[in-house]
N, C-alpha and C positions, 0 to 999 in steps of 0.2 A: 645095535645089532635091533632088525625089522621084527616085528612079530611074525610068525610062523617059517622065520630062519631060525636051523638047528646049524649047531657046530661054528666053526673057525670063518671069520669072515676075512678076506683077504687084506694087504695093506695096498690101499689106493691113494695116489695122487695125481691130481687136476694138474699139468702143467696150460694155462692158458696165456695165450698171445696171437697176436694179428698176422697171418703168413708176410714173412720176409721181415720179421721183426726179431730173429735171432733165438727161434724156442729151439731147431734144430741142436745149433750151437749147447745151449744152456742144457738142455736132455742128453746129450756126448759127455758133457762133463759131469753130470750125476750120476751118468753109467758109469763111468769111471770107479766109482765105489763099488766094492764088494757085496753089499746087502741092495744094489739095486738093479732093476731091469727096464730098459725105456725101450718099448719099440716106436721104430718110426713116426705109423700114425696109425694109430687102431682107426678111428672114426666109428668105436662100438656104439657108442650113446646115442650117436646121430642113427643110427641104422638101428636100433632100439626105441627111439622114439617114433620110427616112421613104419613100427610093425603092422602089417595086413592093407598100407600103400603101397602100389606096385604101379609100373609101368601103364597107361593106358593102351601099351600095345600088347600086354597079357592075354596068352589065347584063355586064359579062365573069365575074362570078363575086371578091368580092375575095381569096378562101381561092385561089382561084387562081393570081392574078395574084402574091399572094405568094408560093406557093410555085414557080410557075414562075420568077419572077427571084430568087427565094432561092437557087435550084438552080442558075440561070446565075451571078449574080453571087458565087455560092460557090466556084466554080473561079478564081477571078482577084482580085487585090487592089482590095477596093473603095474603097480609100484614093484609089489612083491616079486611079480613074474619077472617085470627087466630086472629085480636085482638082484634074482635065483641064479639067471644067464649070464647075468654081466662077472658074479664070483666065480660060477664056473668057468667062465672063459676065465678073467685074471688068474685063478687060481692056476689051472693050467697052464698057463704062459709061465707063471710061476716055476711053479714044478718044474717045466721041462728047461730056464735057464737056471734053476738054485738058485734065487735070489729070495730075498722078502720082503721089499718092497718095489712095485709096478708104477712107473710115470707113464701116464697116458699125455702124453702129447698131440693133441689134435687142435690146431687154429681155428675153424670153421667151429666149434661148440663154444662160439659168442653166438652162435644163433640157437641155440638149445640148453643156456645158462638155467634156466626154471628145471627143468626136465633132470639136469644134470644133479642138481640140489637135492632135489626130493629123492632121487634113487640112493645118493652117497650124499645125505648130509653133514656127516661126521667129516669126511676126507677132506685131508688139508688141500687147498690149492697152491700155486703159485703162477703170480700175474708179471707177467714179463711186459714192460712198456718201452718203448724205444720210440723217440723222436718221429714225429707223423713227416718232415722235411725228408727224412732218411732212408722211410719206408718206403717213399714213392718214389724215389730214387732207384731202390732198389728193383719196383715194381717195374719202372723202367728199362732199367738194364739189362736184367736178369728174363722179366718173361714180355717185354716190350710193351706192356699198357701205356698207350697213349693218354696224355695230361692234359692235351690241350688241341685243337681244331689246325687243319692246314688252313689257317685263315688269318683273316687282321683282327679278330676276337678273341680273347684271352679264353671262354669257353666255347664250345659250339653252340650256345644257347639256342641261336634259332631254329636251329634243327634237333636239338636234342634228343626232343619224345621220338621222333621217328628213329634215330640214330640208335637210342637205347634199346629201339623192339629190331633192329636190324643187325647191333654186330651180334660176335658171338658171348654167349652169356657168360663164358671167362674171364674176359674183360669186366663187362659193369658187377659183375661178382667180386671181382680184385677192389675195384673202385668204392662198392660196397661196402667191404670190408673196413674201410678208412672210414664212408659215410655213417654206418648205422652199427660198426662192430665197435669201433674206437670207443665210442661214449658209452655205452654198454658194459665192455668191458673196465672203463675208468671207473663206474660205477660198484666195481668188487673192490675196490680199494677197500671199502668198509667191512666187508665180510667177516666175521671170526674167522680164524685158521686161515688167512688169506696171505702169505705173505710174498710182498711186494718187491720186483726187480728192476732198475734200470738197465737197458743194456749198458749204455756208456758207462757206468760203473761197474759192470761185469767184463766188460773187455779192460777197463783200466786196472782194477783188483779181481782177477781173478782168482785169487787163495782164498781172500775176505768174504767173497761172495757168497762159493758153493761152500765153503766150513760154516758161512751163516744159515745155510736153508741145510745144511746134513744134519746141523744138530737143534734144530726145525722140526725135520724129520726123526729125530732119536735114532741117528746112526752117529756112528765114531766121527768127529772131523776129520780123525788122524788119515783114515783111510786112504783119500786121496791126497798128499800132501808133497812136494809142490806139483799146484794144478797144471796138468801139461796136455796138449790135444789129442795123444795116445791115436791108435787107430782106428777107425771108422768103417770096418769093411763088410758087418753086417747092413750098411744103407747100400751096400752094390746089390745086393738081389731084390731089394726094394724098390716100388716104383713111387715110393714117399719120403719128404726129408729134403732137405736143401743138399742139390749136390756138389756145392763149391765146397764141402766143408771136406770132400775126398781130398780136395787139392792143398787141402792149409796142413802146415806143420808148424805152427805156433798161434799163439792169441795175440791178435795189435789191437791196435785202434786205429787203423787206415780209414777202415769205415765209418767211424763217427762225424767226420767232417768231409766228406768226400762230396756229398749232398750239394754242397757250396759249388762245386764245378762243373755235376751232373746236371743239375738242374737252372732253367732260364727262369728269369725274374717271372714269362708267364706263366710258365708253371709250377712255380712257388704260391704265385697268385691262386690259380686254380686251387692248388693244396690247401692251403689258406682257408678259401670259400668253404670247403666239403668240411672241412674240419671244422675251420671256426677259431677265430684269434682265444675266444675264453678259455677254450678247453686245451689250445698250447700254454696258456698260463695255468690252468688248473694240477697241468700235469708236470710242473717244473720246467715247459719248455720256453720260456718268455726269452730268453738271449738270441736263442735260435728263431723266434719273431722280430724281436728285435733287428736280428743280421738281415732278414728277409725283407723288413721294412723300409732298411737301409738302402738297400736295393732297388725300393720302388714296390715295393706290394702295399696294398690297401686291406685296412681293415674296415671289409663292407656290411659290417653289422650282424647281429645274430639272426636279424630275417631271414638275408640271403643263405646263410646254413643251414637253417629248419627250412626253407624251401625245398632244399637241395634233401634234406631229408625226407622232406612228403613223397619227392619226385622218384626217390629209389626204393620206399617202401611200397609205392605204388606198382614200379615196378617187379618189384619182389614178388608181388600177390600176382601181378602179372605172369611173371615166370612160374609159379607156384602153379597156377590154372593149369598153363601149356604145357608143363610135366606132369597132368593128369591128377590135380588134385593133390599135390604133394604138401603137408602142414609149413609153414612159411611165419614171416613177419608180419602182425596188424598192422594197422595206420598209428597203432599207439604205439608200436614199435616191441613187444611183447610176442612170446611164442604162443598164440591161438587163433580162433577161426577170425575173420572179419566180420564186422558186420552185416556185410552185402556178399553174395554169393560173386565172386570176382569169376568165377568160370562160365556163368549166366550172363555176368553184365559186361565181357568182354571190352563192349563198344566204347559203355560207358565210363570204363574207367582208361581206356585207351583217352579218350573227349579228356577225362580229368586229368590225366599226364601230361596233355599238352596243356591244359590251360594252368596248370600251373610251374610247365616251362615258358608259356607266355608271362605269368604274375615275377617269375625270376629276370627271363628277358628283359622287362621292364625296369625292373628296379637297377640292374646293371648297366644299363643307356644311363638314366640318370645320375647312379655315383660315375 
């Protein structure tokens, strides 16, 4: 319990994982326990971190709102304020649901992990990992996210900078989840009170995995045995969460290897470059990487992946400036202010983006 707090603190667990990694399925299976409620996607911590930051079109003036709230909140502990609001929100949701534990499953929490940890340092985390090739295949089949350009190049390298500035934010954000989000989530595996789950094990042995997590959360594991899909009617009225779960009656492993037929060699090469062969191995997906390499995928080395990460970080900062200065990832990949004001140096940032792309293009030509 934090200083300045009185009374009981709600039992909150954060379920972390990339979009299209199976977080909706896992949250749904946990919610079948009588002690647990798992709202589709609250996005609450992201909103709390952005208090005072509004769209530049706000009639009161976005810069004035940010300056005034920063001045006011700068005199107090923002963490305590955020905790008080979150506690009240989670408490009311739990009371209405008649449950004891709330699971906040919001895939984009990878962008604000430090804030989540500062507000709820004691909260358990469930970290869901999935084969990056399978995530990419799901991005392609579900949301139509392109993984290669319509050209002879395996990646749209020569026009990548302009492409990133023209494409809808949603497309680049989905790729940024893989490029920037996956390594940040992977680093959370060593955090105390973090319970790691592999999607492939979850769908192969749902009873064992769910009972293991329930025990870790202090719930009676016999509350849901054997595990079944149950009904997901609560998703009908929400705009968030994987809609495919509404069509599923059973838990099966069909999605584990479907990426092998859904992705071309060029698309697998793109995913390998974006994620990095080292991270595949680190996360336990060496066999999947070997399958891709046997099909013709090359390991272009750490430098290519690092260049992609720098390119996406630069784009992320540009996107933040375009949105009116909303906080985003700095060039260190952390939630912080950059060393230069990207909103005042947009042209410089664009040239930096193009320079990074040119360097990437040179390396790929050599390889």
